[in-house]
C-alpha positions in Angstrom: 34.3 -14.6 82.2 33.8 -13.4 78.9 30.2 -14.3 77.1 30.9 -14.6 73.2 28.0 -12.4 71.7 25.4 -12.6 74.4 25.0 -9.9 77.2 23.3 -10.5 80.1 19.9 -9.8 79.3 19.9 -12.2 76.4 21.7 -15.1 78.4 19.0 -14.8 81.3 16.1 -15.1 78.1 17.8 -17.9 76.6 18.1 -19.9 79.8 14.6 -18.8 80.4 13.3 -19.9 77.3 15.1 -23.3 77.7 13.8 -23.6 81.5 10.6 -25.0 79.7 10.4 -28.9 78.3 8.0 -28.0 75.5 10.2 -25.0 74.5 13.5 -27.5 74.7 11.8 -29.8 72.6 10.7 -27.1 70.1 14.4 -25.7 69.6 15.7 -29.5 69.2 13.1 -30.3 66.6 13.8 -27.1 64.4 17.3 -27.4 65.1 17.0 -30.9 63.0 15.2 -29.1 60.2 12.9 -26.2 59.7 9.0 -26.7 60.4 5.7 -24.6 60.2 3.9 -23.8 63.3 1.5 -25.6 62.6 3.4 -28.7 62.0 4.9 -28.1 65.3 1.3 -27.7 67.3 0.5 -31.5 66.1 3.4 -32.5 68.3 2.0 -31.3 71.6 -1.2 -31.6 73.6 -2.0 -28.0 73.6 -3.6 -25.4 71.6 -2.1 -23.8 68.7 -1.8 -20.6 70.0 0.0 -21.8 73.2 2.6 -23.0 70.9 2.7 -20.0 68.6 3.2 -18.2 72.7 6.0 -21.0 73.4 7.6 -20.3 69.7 7.6 -16.2 70.5 9.4 -16.7 74.1 12.3 -18.4 71.7 12.2 -16.2 69.2 12.6 -13.4 71.8 15.5 -15.5 73.1 17.0 -15.4 69.6 16.6 -19.6 70.0 14.6 -19.3 66.6 13.7 -17.3 63.9 10.4 -17.2 61.9 9.7 -16.4 58.5 6.2 -16.2 56.7 5.7 -18.2 53.8 2.3 -17.6 52.0 -0.3 -18.7 55.0 3.0 -20.7 56.9 5.1 -19.1 59.9 8.3 -21.3 59.3 10.6 -21.9 62.2 14.1 -22.5 62.1 16.9 -22.6 64.8 19.4 -20.3 65.2 22.7 -22.4 65.9 24.6 -19.0 66.7 22.9 -18.4 69.9 22.7 -22.0 70.8 26.6 -22.4 70.1 26.8 -19.0 72.4 24.8 -20.6 75.1 27.3 -23.6 74.8 30.2 -21.7 75.6 29.0 -20.4 78.4 28.2 -23.8 79.6 31.4 -24.9 78.5 33.2 -21.9 80.7 31.6 -22.8 83.4 32.6 -26.5 82.8 36.1 -25.2 82.6 35.8 -23.3 86.0 34.8 -26.5 87.8 37.3 -28.8 86.2 40.0 -26.4 87.2 38.8 -26.8 90.6 38.6 -30.1 90.9 42.1 -30.2 89.8 43.3 -28.0 92.4 40.9 -30.4 94.9 43.0 -33.5 93.4 46.5 -31.7 93.7 45.6 -30.7 97.5 44.7 -34.7 98.2 47.8 -35.6 96.7 50.0 -33.7 98.5 51.6 -35.2 101.4 50.4 -34.4 105.0 52.3 -31.1 106.0 53.5 -30.1 103.0 52.8 -27.2 101.9 52.0 -25.8 98.4 
């Protein structure tokens, strides 16, 4: 299977980053619109430093990017990485749909009918 634009290490980083519910929520928020780290931190019952660490994990996975604007660090989602991960998952879905199609064909075949 070809993984568009993501090498194996990148794939591992993306899915490891998305394994955490807080990080998934952060990605959802910044895909809807950029946000400062301090604004993000107000949404969670954890320290600002903990949110910064979550953002750093997402940044290493290239799911988000950060830009300094004055005293604020602005976080925005990276649509390209999300799309590449979605293509990978789509490839898995295609594999399973093909298997299910083959099983359907086998079940529809008459007993003793070799295909």
